[in-house]
C-alpha positions as CSV (number, residue, x, y, z in Angstrom):
1,M,62.0,211.1,35.0
2,A,65.3,209.9,36.5
3,T,65.6,209.5,40.2
4,S,68.8,210.5,41.9
5,C,70.8,208.2,44.2
6,R,71.3,210.9,46.7
7,P,68.9,211.1,49.7
8,S,66.8,214.2,50.0
9,R,68.0,217.0,52.3
10,K,65.7,215.8,55.1
11,H,67.4,212.4,55.2
12,R,71.0,213.4,54.8
13,T,73.1,212.7,57.9
14,T,75.3,215.4,59.3
15,H,77.7,212.9,60.9
16,K,81.3,213.1,59.9
17,L,83.1,209.9,59.1
18,H,85.5,209.0,61.8
19,R,88.7,207.2,61.1
20,K,89.8,204.5,63.4
21,P,92.9,205.8,65.2
22,K,96.2,203.9,64.6
23,R,97.4,201.9,67.5
24,S,100.6,203.4,68.9
25,W,102.9,202.0,71.5
26,N,104.9,205.3,71.9
27,V,103.6,206.0,75.4
28,Y,104.5,202.6,76.7
29,V,107.9,202.6,75.0
30,N,108.6,206.0,76.7
31,R,107.5,204.7,80.1
32,S,109.8,201.7,79.8
33,L,112.7,203.9,78.7
34,K,112.2,206.3,81.5
35,A,112.1,203.4,84.0
36,I,115.4,202.2,82.8
37,N,117.2,205.6,82.4
38,C,115.3,208.8,83.0
39,H,117.9,210.9,81.1
40,M,117.5,209.2,77.8
41,S,114.9,209.9,75.1
42,L,114.2,208.7,71.5
43,S,113.9,210.8,68.4
44,S,110.5,210.7,66.6
45,R,112.1,208.7,63.7
46,T,113.4,206.1,66.2
47,M,110.1,206.0,67.9
48,K,108.3,205.2,64.6
49,I,110.8,202.3,64.0
50,V,110.3,200.9,67.5
51,N,106.5,201.3,67.1
52,S,106.6,199.5,63.8
53,F,108.7,196.7,65.3
54,V,106.3,196.2,68.2
55,N,103.3,196.1,65.8
56,D,105.1,193.5,63.6
57,V,106.0,191.2,66.5
58,L,102.5,191.5,68.0
59,E,100.9,190.7,64.6
60,R,103.2,187.6,64.2
61,I,102.4,186.3,67.7
62,A,98.6,186.9,67.2
63,T,98.6,185.1,63.8
64,E,100.6,182.2,65.1
65,A,98.3,181.9,68.2
66,A,95.2,182.0,66.0
67,C,96.7,179.2,63.8
68,I,97.3,177.1,67.0
69,V,93.7,177.6,68.1
70,R,92.4,176.6,64.7
71,T,94.7,173.5,64.6
72,H,93.3,172.3,67.9
73,K,89.7,173.0,66.8
74,K,89.1,175.4,69.7
75,C,87.2,178.7,69.8
76,T,89.0,180.4,72.6
77,L,92.5,182.0,72.5
78,G,94.1,181.5,75.9
79,A,97.3,182.2,77.7
80,R,98.7,178.8,76.8
81,E,98.2,179.4,73.0
82,V,99.9,182.8,73.2
83,Q,102.8,181.3,75.2
84,T,103.2,178.6,72.5
85,A,103.1,181.2,69.8
86,V,105.8,183.3,71.6
87,R,108.0,180.2,71.8
88,L,107.6,179.6,68.0
89,V,108.0,183.3,66.9
90,L,110.7,184.7,69.1
91,P,114.3,183.4,69.4
92,A,115.1,181.2,72.3
93,E,116.5,183.6,74.9
94,L,114.1,186.4,74.0
95,A,111.2,183.9,74.2
96,K,112.3,182.8,77.6
97,H,112.3,186.3,79.0
98,A,109.0,187.1,77.3
99,M,107.3,184.0,78.8
100,A,108.6,184.9,82.2
101,E,107.2,188.5,82.0
102,G,104.0,187.2,80.5
103,T,103.5,184.6,83.3
104,K,104.2,187.3,85.9
105,A,101.6,189.7,84.2
106,V,98.9,187.0,84.1
107,S,99.5,185.9,87.7
108,S,99.2,189.6,88.9
109,V,95.9,190.0,87.0
110,C,94.5,186.8,88.4
111,R,95.1,187.8,92.0
């Protein structure tokens, strides 16, 4: 007599599988755009491109910061490692502005 791999009706779960939602930066891009010029908007295709760009840069910075932490044989990823990763990943002028904004954000959170 062969046994089936499926659980009996009593033990079956009625839960649906939930997919993890994709992270989207659309809301924040729109807020930044409206802060600069309230009459401008982006098409959905443009928003997808900007969202993809932000995800790519974030992934590059996170990967570089993780490599820095592993190189120094530490367990904690801190602001200093992220700042170093930004310096390595982004071009000079963009890195300078990103570090200034990041420092401002960290100091406002620490208050």
